[in-house]
N, C-alpha and C positions, 0 to 999 in steps of 0.2 A: 448362424450355426452351420458347420459343415459336418454332417454325420457320416461321410464317407471315411472308412477306416484308413489310417495312414495317408492323409492328404494334407492340403494347405488351405489357408485363407489369405488371400492377397489383397492389400489395400492400395488402390490406384487413384491418381488424380490427373486431370487434364491441366497442364501448365500453360496452355495456349499454343504450344507447338507439338502437342501429342500427349498420349497417355504415359505417365511416369509412375513407376512402382515406388511407394514410400516405405511400407514395411509388410512383413508376412508372418503369419503364425504357421510354423512348419512342423507337422507331426509325421512326415514321411521318413525323415532320417532318424538315425539312432540317437542324435543329440536332443531332438524335440525342443526346439527353441524358437524365439522370435527374432527375426532378422530385420535390421533397420537399414534402409538405403539412403536416408537423408539425415541431416543433423537433428539432434533433439535439443530443444530450447526449454529450460526450466526458468521461470521468472524469478526475480529476487525473492529470497526467503522461502522458496519452494524446495523441499528437501528430496534428494534421491536416497532412498533408504534401502538397506540390505539386512537380512536376518529377520526371523519371526517377530522379534521384539523391537524392530527398527534399531538394531544394535550398532550398525555402522551407517554413516550418512555423509553426504557431500552436498554443499550448498554455497550460494553467494548472497550476501546481504545487500548488495548495491554498492558497498565500499570495500568489503573484504571477502576472501574465499576461505572456506573451511573444509577440511577433511578430518573427520573425528569419529571416535568411538563414543557411544552413548554413556551417560553417567552410571547406568545400572547394567551395562552390557558385560558379559563374562569374557575372560581371556585378554590376550594382548593384541596389539596392532603390528602386523608383520608387513614389511615392504621387501619383496623378493624379486630378483631377476634370475630366472631359471635357465637363461641362455648360458651355455658353458663358457663362452668367451665374452659375454656381455658385462658391462659395468653399470653402476648407478651414479648418475651425475646430478649435482645440485647447482642450478644456474639461476642467475638473476640479472636484471638490467644494470649495466655498469655506467651508463652515461646519460640516463634520462631521455634518451632518444629511441629506446626500444631495442638497442643492441644488447644482447645477452652474452654472458660469459660464465664459464664454470668456476665456481668458488671452491668446491671440493668434490672429490670423486672417490667412490669405492671401486678400486681397480681389482677385479677378480683374477686376472692373469698374473698380476704382480703380487697378489695377496697383500695389498697395501691400501690404506686410506690416504689419499694425496690431497694436500691443500695448495691452492694456487694464489691465495691472497692471505694477508695477515690474519692470525688467530689471536683475538684479544680476550684474555681472562680478566674479569673485574677484580678489584681489591679483595684479598683474602679467599679467592677461589683458587684451589690448588690444581696443578697439573701433576697427577699421581702416576708413578711408575712402579711396577711390581704387583703381584696378586693382591696384596693387602696395603697398597700405597706405601711401600717401604721407602721410596724416595719421592720427594715432592719439590716442586718449584712454585713459589708464590710471592706476591707483593702485598704488603699490608696497607699501602697508601703512603707510607713514610719510609719503609725499608724493604729490601728484597732478600729472600731466603732460598737457599738450596739445602734441603733437609734430608738426611739419610738415617733410618732407624734400624737397619739390618746390615750387618757385615761392614766391609771396608768401602769407603767412598774413594774410588780410583779415578783420578783425572789425568789423562795422558794424551800426548800428541805423537802420532807415528810418522808425521811428515815434516816436522820442524820444531821450533822452540815453543814452549808454553809461556804465554805472556799474560801478566796480570797488570791492569792499569787502574789508577785511582787519581782523583783530584786532590786528595790529601795524604792519607797513609793507608797501608794494608796491614791488618792485624790477623795473626794466625793463632788459634787457640783451641781449647777443648771445652767440655762442659764446666770446667773449673774456672775458666776465664781466659784472658789473652796471654799467650806464651811468648810470642815474638811479634815485633813490629818491624816491618820491612821498610828500610829507608828508600826515599825516592831518588832517582838519578838527577843530576844537575844539567843545566844547559839545554841543548837540543833534544835530549832524551827525557825531557820533563814528562811526568806522569807515568814513567816506566820504572819498574823496580830495578835496583842494582843487584848484581849477583851477591847472594848471601849464603854462607855455609853454616850448617847447624852441627 
């Protein structure tokens, strides 16, 4: 116990080459904190808890690492970067040799979430666009769909032709059924549609 007002308690050890400071309880500064000058090692299944009710915790089981909110904890889990030009990067091992690469990034300067590897959505999981998923793209396991439920679905190319390809035929229709079947071109242009006028 250090009963001197606004002072410190310093924990030191001799490492064989001299005295080394390991951590200190500092009441002298405005922050009033504990400073660690060496690594902290928590053994497997020993939790690092935060919050009066151990609401947030970090631990390693010996095979997996976990960062989680407790089952009865209030509120949400926020991951923030308050650096004005800083990003949040999600990286993992790419070759099994310890080489890490960024899979996707929240780019604050570009106001974008950028993906650097393929994004795979499982069957019947929709990629939704619009505040109420007005447009969605998905695959059922047997067929692929582009679905639009609000307004006009406008597909256009501003730099060249718009090309549709199929191994058999291309049908165009509405909710009532197929209205047009576009014929396929012959010869070297196989699988490409011939010009069609409506």
